[in-house]
mmCIF file of the protein (N, C-alpha, C, O) and its ligand, coordinates in Angstrom:
data_MODEL
# 
_entry.id   MODEL 
# 
loop_
_entity.id 
_entity.type 
_entity.pdbx_number_of_molecules 
1 polymer     1 
2 non-polymer 1 
# 
_entity_poly.entity_id                      1 
_entity_poly.type                           'polypeptide(L)' 
_entity_poly.nstd_linkage                   no 
_entity_poly.nstd_monomer                   no 
_entity_poly.pdbx_seq_one_letter_code       
;(UNK)(UNK)(UNK)(UNK)(UNK)(UNK)(UNK)(UNK)(UNK)(UNK)(UNK)(UNK)(UNK)(UNK)(UNK)(UNK)
(UNK)(UNK)(UNK)(UNK)(UNK)(UNK)(UNK)(UNK)(UNK)(UNK)(UNK)(UNK)(UNK)(UNK)(UNK)(UNK)
(UNK)(UNK)(UNK)(UNK)(UNK)(UNK)(UNK)(UNK)(UNK)(UNK)(UNK)(UNK)(UNK)(UNK)(UNK)(UNK)
(UNK)(UNK)(UNK)(UNK)(UNK)(UNK)(UNK)
;
_entity_poly.pdbx_seq_one_letter_code_can   XXXXXXXXXXXXXXXXXXXXXXXXXXXXXXXXXXXXXXXXXXXXXXXXXXXXXXX 
_entity_poly.pdbx_strand_id                 A 
# 
loop_
_entity_poly_seq.entity_id 
_entity_poly_seq.num 
_entity_poly_seq.mon_id 
_entity_poly_seq.hetero 
1 1  UNK n 
1 2  UNK n 
1 3  UNK n 
1 4  UNK n 
1 5  UNK n 
1 6  UNK n 
1 7  UNK n 
1 8  UNK n 
1 9  UNK n 
1 10 UNK n 
1 11 UNK n 
1 12 UNK n 
1 13 UNK n 
1 14 UNK n 
1 15 UNK n 
1 16 UNK n 
1 17 UNK n 
1 18 UNK n 
1 19 UNK n 
1 20 UNK n 
1 21 UNK n 
1 22 UNK n 
1 23 UNK n 
1 24 UNK n 
1 25 UNK n 
1 26 UNK n 
1 27 UNK n 
1 28 UNK n 
1 29 UNK n 
1 30 UNK n 
1 31 UNK n 
1 32 UNK n 
1 33 UNK n 
1 34 UNK n 
1 35 UNK n 
1 36 UNK n 
1 37 UNK n 
1 38 UNK n 
1 39 UNK n 
1 40 UNK n 
1 41 UNK n 
1 42 UNK n 
1 43 UNK n 
1 44 UNK n 
1 45 UNK n 
1 46 UNK n 
1 47 UNK n 
1 48 UNK n 
1 49 UNK n 
1 50 UNK n 
1 51 UNK n 
1 52 UNK n 
1 53 UNK n 
1 54 UNK n 
1 55 UNK n 
# 
loop_
_struct_asym.id 
_struct_asym.entity_id 
A 1 
B 2 
# 
loop_
_chem_comp.id 
_chem_comp.type 
_chem_comp.mon_nstd_flag 
UNK 'L-peptide linking' . 
ZN  non-polymer         . 
# 
_pdbx_entity_nonpoly.entity_id   2 
_pdbx_entity_nonpoly.name        ? 
_pdbx_entity_nonpoly.comp_id     ZN 
# 
_pdbx_nonpoly_scheme.asym_id         B 
_pdbx_nonpoly_scheme.entity_id       2 
_pdbx_nonpoly_scheme.mon_id          ZN 
_pdbx_nonpoly_scheme.ndb_seq_num     1 
_pdbx_nonpoly_scheme.pdb_seq_num     101 
_pdbx_nonpoly_scheme.auth_seq_num    101 
_pdbx_nonpoly_scheme.pdb_mon_id      ZN 
_pdbx_nonpoly_scheme.auth_mon_id     ZN 
_pdbx_nonpoly_scheme.pdb_strand_id   A 
_pdbx_nonpoly_scheme.pdb_ins_code    . 
# 
loop_
_atom_site.group_PDB 
_atom_site.id 
_atom_site.type_symbol 
_atom_site.label_atom_id 
_atom_site.label_alt_id 
_atom_site.label_comp_id 
_atom_site.label_asym_id 
_atom_site.label_entity_id 
_atom_site.label_seq_id 
_atom_site.pdbx_PDB_ins_code 
_atom_site.Cartn_x 
_atom_site.Cartn_y 
_atom_site.Cartn_z 
_atom_site.occupancy 
_atom_site.B_iso_or_equiv 
_atom_site.pdbx_formal_charge 
_atom_site.auth_seq_id 
_atom_site.auth_comp_id 
_atom_site.auth_asym_id 
_atom_site.auth_atom_id 
_atom_site.pdbx_PDB_model_num 
ATOM   1   N  N  . UNK A 1 1  ? 0.814  -1.325 0.005  1.00 0.00 ? 1   UNK A N  1 
ATOM   2   C  CA . UNK A 1 1  ? 0.043  -0.096 -0.126 1.00 0.00 ? 1   UNK A CA 1 
ATOM   3   C  C  . UNK A 1 1  ? 0.780  1.362  -0.051 1.00 0.00 ? 1   UNK A C  1 
ATOM   4   O  O  . UNK A 1 1  ? 0.210  2.452  -0.116 1.00 0.00 ? 1   UNK A O  1 
ATOM   5   N  N  . UNK A 1 2  ? 2.221  1.120  0.106  1.00 0.00 ? 2   UNK A N  1 
ATOM   6   C  CA . UNK A 1 2  ? 3.161  2.340  -0.022 1.00 0.00 ? 2   UNK A CA 1 
ATOM   7   C  C  . UNK A 1 2  ? 3.065  2.923  1.490  1.00 0.00 ? 2   UNK A C  1 
ATOM   8   O  O  . UNK A 1 2  ? 3.409  4.085  1.702  1.00 0.00 ? 2   UNK A O  1 
ATOM   9   N  N  . UNK A 1 3  ? 2.658  2.209  2.386  1.00 0.00 ? 3   UNK A N  1 
ATOM   10  C  CA . UNK A 1 3  ? 2.525  2.758  3.741  1.00 0.00 ? 3   UNK A CA 1 
ATOM   11  C  C  . UNK A 1 3  ? 3.652  3.198  4.461  1.00 0.00 ? 3   UNK A C  1 
ATOM   12  O  O  . UNK A 1 3  ? 4.568  2.381  4.547  1.00 0.00 ? 3   UNK A O  1 
ATOM   13  N  N  . UNK A 1 4  ? 3.811  4.352  5.026  1.00 0.00 ? 4   UNK A N  1 
ATOM   14  C  CA . UNK A 1 4  ? 5.018  4.786  5.988  1.00 0.00 ? 4   UNK A CA 1 
ATOM   15  C  C  . UNK A 1 4  ? 4.708  4.100  7.293  1.00 0.00 ? 4   UNK A C  1 
ATOM   16  O  O  . UNK A 1 4  ? 5.591  4.285  8.130  1.00 0.00 ? 4   UNK A O  1 
ATOM   17  N  N  . UNK A 1 5  ? 3.835  3.459  7.642  1.00 0.00 ? 5   UNK A N  1 
ATOM   18  C  CA . UNK A 1 5  ? 3.457  2.956  8.939  1.00 0.00 ? 5   UNK A CA 1 
ATOM   19  C  C  . UNK A 1 5  ? 4.143  1.789  9.463  1.00 0.00 ? 5   UNK A C  1 
ATOM   20  O  O  . UNK A 1 5  ? 3.704  1.016  10.315 1.00 0.00 ? 5   UNK A O  1 
ATOM   21  N  N  . UNK A 1 6  ? 5.302  1.736  8.851  1.00 0.00 ? 6   UNK A N  1 
ATOM   22  C  CA . UNK A 1 6  ? 6.193  0.552  9.120  1.00 0.00 ? 6   UNK A CA 1 
ATOM   23  C  C  . UNK A 1 6  ? 7.573  1.068  9.956  1.00 0.00 ? 6   UNK A C  1 
ATOM   24  O  O  . UNK A 1 6  ? 8.295  1.941  9.475  1.00 0.00 ? 6   UNK A O  1 
ATOM   25  N  N  . UNK A 1 7  ? 7.800  0.562  10.993 1.00 0.00 ? 7   UNK A N  1 
ATOM   26  C  CA . UNK A 1 7  ? 8.835  0.876  11.832 1.00 0.00 ? 7   UNK A CA 1 
ATOM   27  C  C  . UNK A 1 7  ? 10.168 0.475  11.168 1.00 0.00 ? 7   UNK A C  1 
ATOM   28  O  O  . UNK A 1 7  ? 10.529 -0.661 10.862 1.00 0.00 ? 7   UNK A O  1 
ATOM   29  N  N  . UNK A 1 8  ? 10.904 1.783  10.990 1.00 0.00 ? 8   UNK A N  1 
ATOM   30  C  CA . UNK A 1 8  ? 12.491 1.572  10.251 1.00 0.00 ? 8   UNK A CA 1 
ATOM   31  C  C  . UNK A 1 8  ? 13.392 0.710  10.891 1.00 0.00 ? 8   UNK A C  1 
ATOM   32  O  O  . UNK A 1 8  ? 14.438 0.332  10.363 1.00 0.00 ? 8   UNK A O  1 
ATOM   33  N  N  . UNK A 1 9  ? 12.948 0.327  12.219 1.00 0.00 ? 9   UNK A N  1 
ATOM   34  C  CA . UNK A 1 9  ? 14.007 -0.641 12.859 1.00 0.00 ? 9   UNK A CA 1 
ATOM   35  C  C  . UNK A 1 9  ? 13.512 -1.877 12.877 1.00 0.00 ? 9   UNK A C  1 
ATOM   36  O  O  . UNK A 1 9  ? 14.320 -2.735 12.522 1.00 0.00 ? 9   UNK A O  1 
ATOM   37  N  N  . UNK A 1 10 ? 12.266 -2.316 13.226 1.00 0.00 ? 10  UNK A N  1 
ATOM   38  C  CA . UNK A 1 10 ? 11.914 -3.689 13.335 1.00 0.00 ? 10  UNK A CA 1 
ATOM   39  C  C  . UNK A 1 10 ? 11.251 -4.112 12.528 1.00 0.00 ? 10  UNK A C  1 
ATOM   40  O  O  . UNK A 1 10 ? 11.049 -5.325 12.489 1.00 0.00 ? 10  UNK A O  1 
ATOM   41  N  N  . UNK A 1 11 ? 10.631 -3.166 11.515 1.00 0.00 ? 11  UNK A N  1 
ATOM   42  C  CA . UNK A 1 11 ? 9.616  -3.737 10.460 1.00 0.00 ? 11  UNK A CA 1 
ATOM   43  C  C  . UNK A 1 11 ? 8.246  -3.937 10.849 1.00 0.00 ? 11  UNK A C  1 
ATOM   44  O  O  . UNK A 1 11 ? 7.413  -4.302 10.019 1.00 0.00 ? 11  UNK A O  1 
ATOM   45  N  N  . UNK A 1 12 ? 7.942  -3.717 12.094 1.00 0.00 ? 12  UNK A N  1 
ATOM   46  C  CA . UNK A 1 12 ? 6.534  -3.948 12.565 1.00 0.00 ? 12  UNK A CA 1 
ATOM   47  C  C  . UNK A 1 12 ? 5.693  -2.797 12.030 1.00 0.00 ? 12  UNK A C  1 
ATOM   48  O  O  . UNK A 1 12 ? 6.210  -1.723 11.725 1.00 0.00 ? 12  UNK A O  1 
ATOM   49  N  N  . UNK A 1 13 ? 4.233  -3.068 11.907 1.00 0.00 ? 13  UNK A N  1 
ATOM   50  C  CA . UNK A 1 13 ? 3.460  -1.967 11.673 1.00 0.00 ? 13  UNK A CA 1 
ATOM   51  C  C  . UNK A 1 13 ? 3.198  -1.228 12.718 1.00 0.00 ? 13  UNK A C  1 
ATOM   52  O  O  . UNK A 1 13 ? 2.881  -1.695 13.813 1.00 0.00 ? 13  UNK A O  1 
ATOM   53  N  N  . UNK A 1 14 ? 3.315  0.028  12.446 1.00 0.00 ? 14  UNK A N  1 
ATOM   54  C  CA . UNK A 1 14 ? 3.230  0.963  13.751 1.00 0.00 ? 14  UNK A CA 1 
ATOM   55  C  C  . UNK A 1 14 ? 1.761  1.619  13.869 1.00 0.00 ? 14  UNK A C  1 
ATOM   56  O  O  . UNK A 1 14 ? 1.290  2.211  12.898 1.00 0.00 ? 14  UNK A O  1 
ATOM   57  N  N  . UNK A 1 15 ? 1.152  1.517  14.905 1.00 0.00 ? 15  UNK A N  1 
ATOM   58  C  CA . UNK A 1 15 ? 0.022  2.002  15.000 1.00 0.00 ? 15  UNK A CA 1 
ATOM   59  C  C  . UNK A 1 15 ? 0.067  3.505  15.557 1.00 0.00 ? 15  UNK A C  1 
ATOM   60  O  O  . UNK A 1 15 ? -0.827 4.318  15.322 1.00 0.00 ? 15  UNK A O  1 
ATOM   61  N  N  . UNK A 1 16 ? 1.129  3.761  16.267 1.00 0.00 ? 16  UNK A N  1 
ATOM   62  C  CA . UNK A 1 16 ? 1.272  5.303  16.913 1.00 0.00 ? 16  UNK A CA 1 
ATOM   63  C  C  . UNK A 1 16 ? 2.588  5.620  16.240 1.00 0.00 ? 16  UNK A C  1 
ATOM   64  O  O  . UNK A 1 16 ? 3.490  4.797  16.404 1.00 0.00 ? 16  UNK A O  1 
ATOM   65  N  N  . UNK A 1 17 ? 2.826  6.671  15.522 1.00 0.00 ? 17  UNK A N  1 
ATOM   66  C  CA . UNK A 1 17 ? 4.092  6.694  14.937 1.00 0.00 ? 17  UNK A CA 1 
ATOM   67  C  C  . UNK A 1 17 ? 4.760  7.680  15.603 1.00 0.00 ? 17  UNK A C  1 
ATOM   68  O  O  . UNK A 1 17 ? 4.258  8.761  15.911 1.00 0.00 ? 17  UNK A O  1 
ATOM   69  N  N  . UNK A 1 18 ? 6.106  7.267  15.880 1.00 0.00 ? 18  UNK A N  1 
ATOM   70  C  CA . UNK A 1 18 ? 7.083  8.099  16.439 1.00 0.00 ? 18  UNK A CA 1 
ATOM   71  C  C  . UNK A 1 18 ? 8.194  8.705  15.561 1.00 0.00 ? 18  UNK A C  1 
ATOM   72  O  O  . UNK A 1 18 ? 8.971  7.915  15.025 1.00 0.00 ? 18  UNK A O  1 
ATOM   73  N  N  . UNK A 1 19 ? 8.313  9.732  15.404 1.00 0.00 ? 19  UNK A N  1 
ATOM   74  C  CA . UNK A 1 19 ? 9.376  10.388 14.337 1.00 0.00 ? 19  UNK A CA 1 
ATOM   75  C  C  . UNK A 1 19 ? 10.659 10.431 15.062 1.00 0.00 ? 19  UNK A C  1 
ATOM   76  O  O  . UNK A 1 19 ? 10.754 11.079 16.105 1.00 0.00 ? 19  UNK A O  1 
ATOM   77  N  N  . UNK A 1 20 ? 11.673 9.759  14.554 1.00 0.00 ? 20  UNK A N  1 
ATOM   78  C  CA . UNK A 1 20 ? 13.070 9.870  15.039 1.00 0.00 ? 20  UNK A CA 1 
ATOM   79  C  C  . UNK A 1 20 ? 13.927 11.413 15.012 1.00 0.00 ? 20  UNK A C  1 
ATOM   80  O  O  . UNK A 1 20 ? 13.830 12.270 14.133 1.00 0.00 ? 20  UNK A O  1 
ATOM   81  N  N  . UNK A 1 21 ? 14.593 11.454 15.981 1.00 0.00 ? 21  UNK A N  1 
ATOM   82  C  CA . UNK A 1 21 ? 15.346 12.891 15.859 1.00 0.00 ? 21  UNK A CA 1 
ATOM   83  C  C  . UNK A 1 21 ? 16.283 12.914 14.633 1.00 0.00 ? 21  UNK A C  1 
ATOM   84  O  O  . UNK A 1 21 ? 16.622 11.797 14.243 1.00 0.00 ? 21  UNK A O  1 
ATOM   85  N  N  . UNK A 1 22 ? 16.772 13.987 13.943 1.00 0.00 ? 22  UNK A N  1 
ATOM   86  C  CA . UNK A 1 22 ? 17.470 14.108 13.001 1.00 0.00 ? 22  UNK A CA 1 
ATOM   87  C  C  . UNK A 1 22 ? 18.719 13.261 13.244 1.00 0.00 ? 22  UNK A C  1 
ATOM   88  O  O  . UNK A 1 22 ? 19.101 12.448 12.403 1.00 0.00 ? 22  UNK A O  1 
ATOM   89  N  N  . UNK A 1 23 ? 19.413 13.480 14.520 1.00 0.00 ? 23  UNK A N  1 
ATOM   90  C  CA . UNK A 1 23 ? 20.909 12.929 14.670 1.00 0.00 ? 23  UNK A CA 1 
ATOM   91  C  C  . UNK A 1 23 ? 20.945 11.538 14.828 1.00 0.00 ? 23  UNK A C  1 
ATOM   92  O  O  . UNK A 1 23 ? 22.026 10.956 14.914 1.00 0.00 ? 23  UNK A O  1 
ATOM   93  N  N  . UNK A 1 24 ? 19.695 10.846 14.883 1.00 0.00 ? 24  UNK A N  1 
ATOM   94  C  CA . UNK A 1 24 ? 19.602 9.662  14.668 1.00 0.00 ? 24  UNK A CA 1 
ATOM   95  C  C  . UNK A 1 24 ? 19.701 8.881  13.501 1.00 0.00 ? 24  UNK A C  1 
ATOM   96  O  O  . UNK A 1 24 ? 19.653 7.651  13.473 1.00 0.00 ? 24  UNK A O  1 
ATOM   97  N  N  . UNK A 1 25 ? 19.843 9.647  12.525 1.00 0.00 ? 25  UNK A N  1 
ATOM   98  C  CA . UNK A 1 25 ? 20.122 9.183  11.103 1.00 0.00 ? 25  UNK A CA 1 
ATOM   99  C  C  . UNK A 1 25 ? 19.139 8.155  10.456 1.00 0.00 ? 25  UNK A C  1 
ATOM   100 O  O  . UNK A 1 25 ? 19.492 7.329  9.615  1.00 0.00 ? 25  UNK A O  1 
ATOM   101 N  N  . UNK A 1 26 ? 17.862 8.293  10.940 1.00 0.00 ? 26  UNK A N  1 
ATOM   102 C  CA . UNK A 1 26 ? 16.801 7.298  10.671 1.00 0.00 ? 26  UNK A CA 1 
ATOM   103 C  C  . UNK A 1 26 ? 15.994 7.759  9.565  1.00 0.00 ? 26  UNK A C  1 
ATOM   104 O  O  . UNK A 1 26 ? 15.663 8.944  9.616  1.00 0.00 ? 26  UNK A O  1 
ATOM   105 N  N  . UNK A 1 27 ? 15.563 6.996  8.461  1.00 0.00 ? 27  UNK A N  1 
ATOM   106 C  CA . UNK A 1 27 ? 14.786 7.692  7.394  1.00 0.00 ? 27  UNK A CA 1 
ATOM   107 C  C  . UNK A 1 27 ? 13.370 6.841  7.767  1.00 0.00 ? 27  UNK A C  1 
ATOM   108 O  O  . UNK A 1 27 ? 13.310 5.621  7.621  1.00 0.00 ? 27  UNK A O  1 
ATOM   109 N  N  . UNK A 1 28 ? 12.544 7.433  8.133  1.00 0.00 ? 28  UNK A N  1 
ATOM   110 C  CA . UNK A 1 28 ? 11.282 6.736  8.513  1.00 0.00 ? 28  UNK A CA 1 
ATOM   111 C  C  . UNK A 1 28 ? 10.557 6.971  9.948  1.00 0.00 ? 28  UNK A C  1 
ATOM   112 O  O  . UNK A 1 28 ? 10.921 7.844  10.735 1.00 0.00 ? 28  UNK A O  1 
ATOM   113 N  N  . UNK A 1 29 ? 9.688  6.246  10.136 1.00 0.00 ? 29  UNK A N  1 
ATOM   114 C  CA . UNK A 1 29 ? 9.383  6.252  11.462 1.00 0.00 ? 29  UNK A CA 1 
ATOM   115 C  C  . UNK A 1 29 ? 9.538  5.251  12.355 1.00 0.00 ? 29  UNK A C  1 
ATOM   116 O  O  . UNK A 1 29 ? 10.074 4.261  11.858 1.00 0.00 ? 29  UNK A O  1 
ATOM   117 N  N  . UNK A 1 30 ? 9.227  5.150  13.622 1.00 0.00 ? 30  UNK A N  1 
ATOM   118 C  CA . UNK A 1 30 ? 9.557  4.286  14.580 1.00 0.00 ? 30  UNK A CA 1 
ATOM   119 C  C  . UNK A 1 30 ? 8.244  4.016  15.394 1.00 0.00 ? 30  UNK A C  1 
ATOM   120 O  O  . UNK A 1 30 ? 7.294  4.781  15.562 1.00 0.00 ? 30  UNK A O  1 
ATOM   121 N  N  . UNK A 1 31 ? 8.431  2.709  15.869 1.00 0.00 ? 31  UNK A N  1 
ATOM   122 C  CA . UNK A 1 31 ? 7.344  2.380  16.845 1.00 0.00 ? 31  UNK A CA 1 
ATOM   123 C  C  . UNK A 1 31 ? 7.570  2.748  18.156 1.00 0.00 ? 31  UNK A C  1 
ATOM   124 O  O  . UNK A 1 31 ? 8.687  3.231  18.346 1.00 0.00 ? 31  UNK A O  1 
ATOM   125 N  N  . UNK A 1 32 ? 6.755  2.653  19.238 1.00 0.00 ? 32  UNK A N  1 
ATOM   126 C  CA . UNK A 1 32 ? 7.123  3.295  20.565 1.00 0.00 ? 32  UNK A CA 1 
ATOM   127 C  C  . UNK A 1 32 ? 8.474  2.473  21.251 1.00 0.00 ? 32  UNK A C  1 
ATOM   128 O  O  . UNK A 1 32 ? 9.297  3.010  21.991 1.00 0.00 ? 32  UNK A O  1 
ATOM   129 N  N  . UNK A 1 33 ? 8.489  0.985  20.799 1.00 0.00 ? 33  UNK A N  1 
ATOM   130 C  CA . UNK A 1 33 ? 9.413  0.227  21.379 1.00 0.00 ? 33  UNK A CA 1 
ATOM   131 C  C  . UNK A 1 33 ? 10.894 0.762  20.984 1.00 0.00 ? 33  UNK A C  1 
ATOM   132 O  O  . UNK A 1 33 ? 11.771 0.961  21.824 1.00 0.00 ? 33  UNK A O  1 
ATOM   133 N  N  . UNK A 1 34 ? 11.051 0.964  19.604 1.00 0.00 ? 34  UNK A N  1 
ATOM   134 C  CA . UNK A 1 34 ? 12.224 1.321  19.094 1.00 0.00 ? 34  UNK A CA 1 
ATOM   135 C  C  . UNK A 1 34 ? 12.638 2.668  19.306 1.00 0.00 ? 34  UNK A C  1 
ATOM   136 O  O  . UNK A 1 34 ? 13.835 2.936  19.410 1.00 0.00 ? 34  UNK A O  1 
ATOM   137 N  N  . UNK A 1 35 ? 11.571 3.710  19.395 1.00 0.00 ? 35  UNK A N  1 
ATOM   138 C  CA . UNK A 1 35 ? 11.639 4.936  19.904 1.00 0.00 ? 35  UNK A CA 1 
ATOM   139 C  C  . UNK A 1 35 ? 12.449 4.993  21.156 1.00 0.00 ? 35  UNK A C  1 
ATOM   140 O  O  . UNK A 1 35 ? 13.483 5.656  21.245 1.00 0.00 ? 35  UNK A O  1 
ATOM   141 N  N  . UNK A 1 36 ? 11.918 4.239  22.166 1.00 0.00 ? 36  UNK A N  1 
ATOM   142 C  CA . UNK A 1 36 ? 12.273 4.182  23.617 1.00 0.00 ? 36  UNK A CA 1 
ATOM   143 C  C  . UNK A 1 36 ? 13.678 3.925  23.551 1.00 0.00 ? 36  UNK A C  1 
ATOM   144 O  O  . UNK A 1 36 ? 14.529 4.668  24.041 1.00 0.00 ? 36  UNK A O  1 
ATOM   145 N  N  . UNK A 1 37 ? 13.932 2.743  22.870 1.00 0.00 ? 37  UNK A N  1 
ATOM   146 C  CA . UNK A 1 37 ? 15.284 2.043  22.916 1.00 0.00 ? 37  UNK A CA 1 
ATOM   147 C  C  . UNK A 1 37 ? 16.387 3.192  22.455 1.00 0.00 ? 37  UNK A C  1 
ATOM   148 O  O  . UNK A 1 37 ? 17.488 3.252  23.002 1.00 0.00 ? 37  UNK A O  1 
ATOM   149 N  N  . UNK A 1 38 ? 16.014 4.040  21.469 1.00 0.00 ? 38  UNK A N  1 
ATOM   150 C  CA . UNK A 1 38 ? 16.705 4.901  20.799 1.00 0.00 ? 38  UNK A CA 1 
ATOM   151 C  C  . UNK A 1 38 ? 17.197 5.997  21.652 1.00 0.00 ? 38  UNK A C  1 
ATOM   152 O  O  . UNK A 1 38 ? 18.338 6.450  21.737 1.00 0.00 ? 38  UNK A O  1 
ATOM   153 N  N  . UNK A 1 39 ? 15.827 6.425  22.432 1.00 0.00 ? 39  UNK A N  1 
ATOM   154 C  CA . UNK A 1 39 ? 16.113 7.523  23.347 1.00 0.00 ? 39  UNK A CA 1 
ATOM   155 C  C  . UNK A 1 39 ? 16.927 7.252  24.257 1.00 0.00 ? 39  UNK A C  1 
ATOM   156 O  O  . UNK A 1 39 ? 17.669 8.172  24.604 1.00 0.00 ? 39  UNK A O  1 
ATOM   157 N  N  . UNK A 1 40 ? 17.052 6.019  24.889 1.00 0.00 ? 40  UNK A N  1 
ATOM   158 C  CA . UNK A 1 40 ? 17.989 5.381  25.972 1.00 0.00 ? 40  UNK A CA 1 
ATOM   159 C  C  . UNK A 1 40 ? 19.200 5.217  25.545 1.00 0.00 ? 40  UNK A C  1 
ATOM   160 O  O  . UNK A 1 40 ? 20.095 5.180  26.389 1.00 0.00 ? 40  UNK A O  1 
ATOM   161 N  N  . UNK A 1 41 ? 19.519 5.082  24.168 1.00 0.00 ? 41  UNK A N  1 
ATOM   162 C  CA . UNK A 1 41 ? 20.784 5.116  23.609 1.00 0.00 ? 41  UNK A CA 1 
ATOM   163 C  C  . UNK A 1 41 ? 21.470 6.339  23.659 1.00 0.00 ? 41  UNK A C  1 
ATOM   164 O  O  . UNK A 1 41 ? 22.627 6.494  24.047 1.00 0.00 ? 41  UNK A O  1 
ATOM   165 N  N  . UNK A 1 42 ? 20.573 7.340  23.179 1.00 0.00 ? 42  UNK A N  1 
ATOM   166 C  CA . UNK A 1 42 ? 21.057 8.693  22.908 1.00 0.00 ? 42  UNK A CA 1 
ATOM   167 C  C  . UNK A 1 42 ? 21.241 9.719  24.180 1.00 0.00 ? 42  UNK A C  1 
ATOM   168 O  O  . UNK A 1 42 ? 22.154 10.514 24.405 1.00 0.00 ? 42  UNK A O  1 
ATOM   169 N  N  . UNK A 1 43 ? 19.972 9.401  24.985 1.00 0.00 ? 43  UNK A N  1 
ATOM   170 C  CA . UNK A 1 43 ? 19.924 10.216 26.172 1.00 0.00 ? 43  UNK A CA 1 
ATOM   171 C  C  . UNK A 1 43 ? 19.652 9.282  27.349 1.00 0.00 ? 43  UNK A C  1 
ATOM   172 O  O  . UNK A 1 43 ? 18.532 9.076  27.816 1.00 0.00 ? 43  UNK A O  1 
ATOM   173 N  N  . UNK A 1 44 ? 20.890 8.693  27.817 1.00 0.00 ? 44  UNK A N  1 
ATOM   174 C  CA . UNK A 1 44 ? 20.586 7.916  28.885 1.00 0.00 ? 44  UNK A CA 1 
ATOM   175 C  C  . UNK A 1 44 ? 20.038 8.544  30.113 1.00 0.00 ? 44  UNK A C  1 
ATOM   176 O  O  . UNK A 1 44 ? 20.327 9.704  30.406 1.00 0.00 ? 44  UNK A O  1 
ATOM   177 N  N  . UNK A 1 45 ? 19.172 7.730  30.913 1.00 0.00 ? 45  UNK A N  1 
ATOM   178 C  CA . UNK A 1 45 ? 18.459 8.372  32.086 1.00 0.00 ? 45  UNK A CA 1 
ATOM   179 C  C  . UNK A 1 45 ? 17.034 8.047  31.984 1.00 0.00 ? 45  UNK A C  1 
ATOM   180 O  O  . UNK A 1 45 ? 16.632 7.191  31.196 1.00 0.00 ? 45  UNK A O  1 
ATOM   181 N  N  . UNK A 1 46 ? 16.249 8.718  32.775 1.00 0.00 ? 46  UNK A N  1 
ATOM   182 C  CA . UNK A 1 46 ? 15.010 8.405  32.755 1.00 0.00 ? 46  UNK A CA 1 
ATOM   183 C  C  . UNK A 1 46 ? 14.005 9.725  32.865 1.00 0.00 ? 46  UNK A C  1 
ATOM   184 O  O  . UNK A 1 46 ? 12.836 9.703  33.249 1.00 0.00 ? 46  UNK A O  1 
ATOM   185 N  N  . UNK A 1 47 ? 14.672 10.731 32.482 1.00 0.00 ? 47  UNK A N  1 
ATOM   186 C  CA . UNK A 1 47 ? 14.208 12.081 32.240 1.00 0.00 ? 47  UNK A CA 1 
ATOM   187 C  C  . UNK A 1 47 ? 13.193 11.958 30.846 1.00 0.00 ? 47  UNK A C  1 
ATOM   188 O  O  . UNK A 1 47 ? 12.132 12.570 30.958 1.00 0.00 ? 47  UNK A O  1 
ATOM   189 N  N  . UNK A 1 48 ? 13.374 11.365 29.793 1.00 0.00 ? 48  UNK A N  1 
ATOM   190 C  CA . UNK A 1 48 ? 12.638 11.417 28.834 1.00 0.00 ? 48  UNK A CA 1 
ATOM   191 C  C  . UNK A 1 48 ? 12.221 9.650  28.572 1.00 0.00 ? 48  UNK A C  1 
ATOM   192 O  O  . UNK A 1 48 ? 13.005 8.711  28.437 1.00 0.00 ? 48  UNK A O  1 
ATOM   193 N  N  . UNK A 1 49 ? 11.000 9.642  28.567 1.00 0.00 ? 49  UNK A N  1 
ATOM   194 C  CA . UNK A 1 49 ? 10.557 8.460  28.703 1.00 0.00 ? 49  UNK A CA 1 
ATOM   195 C  C  . UNK A 1 49 ? 9.083  7.903  27.841 1.00 0.00 ? 49  UNK A C  1 
ATOM   196 O  O  . UNK A 1 49 ? 8.018  8.502  27.992 1.00 0.00 ? 49  UNK A O  1 
ATOM   197 N  N  . UNK A 1 50 ? 9.186  6.926  27.116 1.00 0.00 ? 50  UNK A N  1 
ATOM   198 C  CA . UNK A 1 50 ? 7.713  6.678  26.452 1.00 0.00 ? 50  UNK A CA 1 
ATOM   199 C  C  . UNK A 1 50 ? 7.136  5.701  27.261 1.00 0.00 ? 50  UNK A C  1 
ATOM   200 O  O  . UNK A 1 50 ? 7.712  4.613  27.263 1.00 0.00 ? 50  UNK A O  1 
ATOM   201 N  N  . UNK A 1 51 ? 6.110  5.829  27.970 1.00 0.00 ? 51  UNK A N  1 
ATOM   202 C  CA . UNK A 1 51 ? 5.390  5.075  28.918 1.00 0.00 ? 51  UNK A CA 1 
ATOM   203 C  C  . UNK A 1 51 ? 4.480  3.956  28.179 1.00 0.00 ? 51  UNK A C  1 
ATOM   204 O  O  . UNK A 1 51 ? 3.330  3.700  28.536 1.00 0.00 ? 51  UNK A O  1 
ATOM   205 N  N  . UNK A 1 52 ? 4.976  3.486  27.379 1.00 0.00 ? 52  UNK A N  1 
ATOM   206 C  CA . UNK A 1 52 ? 3.970  2.442  26.585 1.00 0.00 ? 52  UNK A CA 1 
ATOM   207 C  C  . UNK A 1 52 ? 3.327  1.400  27.300 1.00 0.00 ? 52  UNK A C  1 
ATOM   208 O  O  . UNK A 1 52 ? 2.267  0.933  26.884 1.00 0.00 ? 52  UNK A O  1 
ATOM   209 N  N  . UNK A 1 53 ? 3.999  0.894  28.584 1.00 0.00 ? 53  UNK A N  1 
ATOM   210 C  CA . UNK A 1 53 ? 3.488  -0.088 29.567 1.00 0.00 ? 53  UNK A CA 1 
ATOM   211 C  C  . UNK A 1 53 ? 2.081  0.614  30.065 1.00 0.00 ? 53  UNK A C  1 
ATOM   212 O  O  . UNK A 1 53 ? 1.240  -0.161 30.520 1.00 0.00 ? 53  UNK A O  1 
ATOM   213 N  N  . UNK A 1 54 ? 1.802  1.810  30.024 1.00 0.00 ? 54  UNK A N  1 
ATOM   214 C  CA . UNK A 1 54 ? 0.713  2.364  30.531 1.00 0.00 ? 54  UNK A CA 1 
ATOM   215 C  C  . UNK A 1 54 ? -0.386 2.492  29.535 1.00 0.00 ? 54  UNK A C  1 
ATOM   216 O  O  . UNK A 1 54 ? -1.495 2.837  29.941 1.00 0.00 ? 54  UNK A O  1 
ATOM   217 N  N  . UNK A 1 55 ? -0.202 2.264  28.349 1.00 0.00 ? 55  UNK A N  1 
ATOM   218 C  CA . UNK A 1 55 ? -1.297 2.178  27.265 1.00 0.00 ? 55  UNK A CA 1 
ATOM   219 C  C  . UNK A 1 55 ? -2.395 1.272  27.410 1.00 0.00 ? 55  UNK A C  1 
ATOM   220 O  O  . UNK A 1 55 ? -3.263 1.210  26.540 1.00 0.00 ? 55  UNK A O  1 
HETATM 221 ZN ZN . ZN  B 2 .  ? 10.203 -0.894 16.007 1.00 0.00 2 101 ZN  A ZN 1 
# 
């Protein structure tokens, strides 16, 4: 379908789109899980968090 709703990292269909930061060098969108992982890679700590578990 030419959908962009596929996670650029894990190839899963994404319901809620997360847009990667420019400095991550990712072309496309991310799912919540991959977005969270990237956030922790680039910004270690708990001040930024995607609370997917609370959905
Ligand atoms: Zn993903």
